N, C-alpha and C positions, 0 to 999 in steps of 0.2 A: 524605825517607827512605822513605815508603810507596811512592812511585812507583819509586824505586831497588830496593826489595825486590821489588816486583812484576815488574820487568824481570829481575832476577836469578833469580827463581823460574821465569819463562817460559824464560829462556835455559838454565837448568839442566835443565829438563824436555826441551827440544829437544836438548841435547847428549847426554843419556842415551839418548834414542830414536834419534838419528841417528848418533852416533859411538861410543857405548859398548854397542851392542847385542850385541856378541860376549862381553861380560863378564857374569857372573852378578850377581844383585841384591846378594848378599853382597859380592862384589868391588867393585861400584860404591860401596856404602855404606862399606866399609873405606877405599877411596880418598878419599872425601869427608871422613871423620872423621880420616884421616891428615893431611890438609891443615889441618883445623881445630884438631886437638889441640895442636900446638906454640904456636899463637897464643893459645889459651885458657889454656895453662899459663903463658905469659909474663904474661898479664893477671892470672891468679890469684895468682901469686907476687910480683907487683909491689906488691901491697897488704899488708894485715896478716893474711893467711890463717894463717900459722904461729902467730902470737901468739894469734889467736882460737881456733885448734884446741887450744892449750895451756892457755888460761885460761877459756874459756867452758864451763860445765858440760854444755850440751846440744849442743856443737859436733859431737861424733862421731855422735850420733843424726841431726842435721841432714845431715851428710855422707852417712850411710847412705841417708836418704830421697832425697837428691839423686841418689845413684848409682842407686837403683831407678827414679827418674823418667828418668834418662838412658838406662838400659838398655831399659826398657819403653816409655817415652814418646818416645824418640828413635830409638835404634838399630833396634829391632824394627819400628817404624812406618816408618822410612826404607827398610828392606829390603822391607817389604810394598809401599810406594809405588813403589819401583823395579821390583818384580815386576809391579805393576799397569800401569806404563808400557809394559813389554815385552809384556804380554799383550793390552792393549786399545788403547793409543795415548796420546799426550800429552794430547789434549783431554779424553778421558774421565777419565783419571787426575787431572788438575788440577781437573776439576769435582767430583770426590769430596772435595776439600779443603773444600768448602762444608758438609760434614757436621759440621765442627768446632763450629759454634754449637749444633747439636743436642746433641752430646755435652757441651758446656759447660753448657748449661741442665740436662741430666739430672744432671750432677755437682752442680750448684747445688741442685737439688731434693733429691738424696740427702743433701746437707750442710746441709739446712734453711736455705738462703739465701733471701732474699726475691727473688722473680722479679717484676719490675714490667712494666707495659705497654710501657715502652721496650725491654726485652729481647725481648718477644714481637714488637713491631713490627720491630725490627732483624732478628730471625729470619725473619719473613715476607718482608721486603724481600730478604734474601739468597736465600731459596728461590725467590722470584718471579724474581729475576735469573737464577738457574740454570735455571729453567724456560724463560725467554725465550731464553737463549743456546743451549740444547740442543733447543729445539722444532723438529720437522721441518716443512719448508715444504710 
C-alpha cells in the first residue's frame, strides 16, 4: 500500500506539472476533489453515519471539526501544493512534503504529547534523506 501510494503521489505531481499546467491551482484542486467526492459519499453513507448523527450527542461537533480539518488541512493545502508545483517544479514541491513531520512534532508539543527519542530519530532520518536527495553535486 505504501509503495502504491508513493507511485500515485509521484504520478499525480507529474500529471499536474506536465498536463494540467494551463489550469489554475484552484481548478486542479476542484477537479481532484470532484473525483474523490462521490466515492467518499458512497463510503460514508454505506455505514451507520445517519444513525450516529441522529443518536450520538457529540456527532455534530465532530462533523464540524472534520469539516474544518477538510477545508483547512486538505483543500487549502492542496491548492497551495498545486501552486507550488507550478511555481517551482515537481521535485521541489514534493520535497516540501517532508516538512510534515516537523509540523506533526510541533503540534504534539503544543498538545502536551510525549515526544520520544524514536520521534526525534525518525525526524532526523527524514531530514537527512531530504538533504541527500537535494544536495548539489
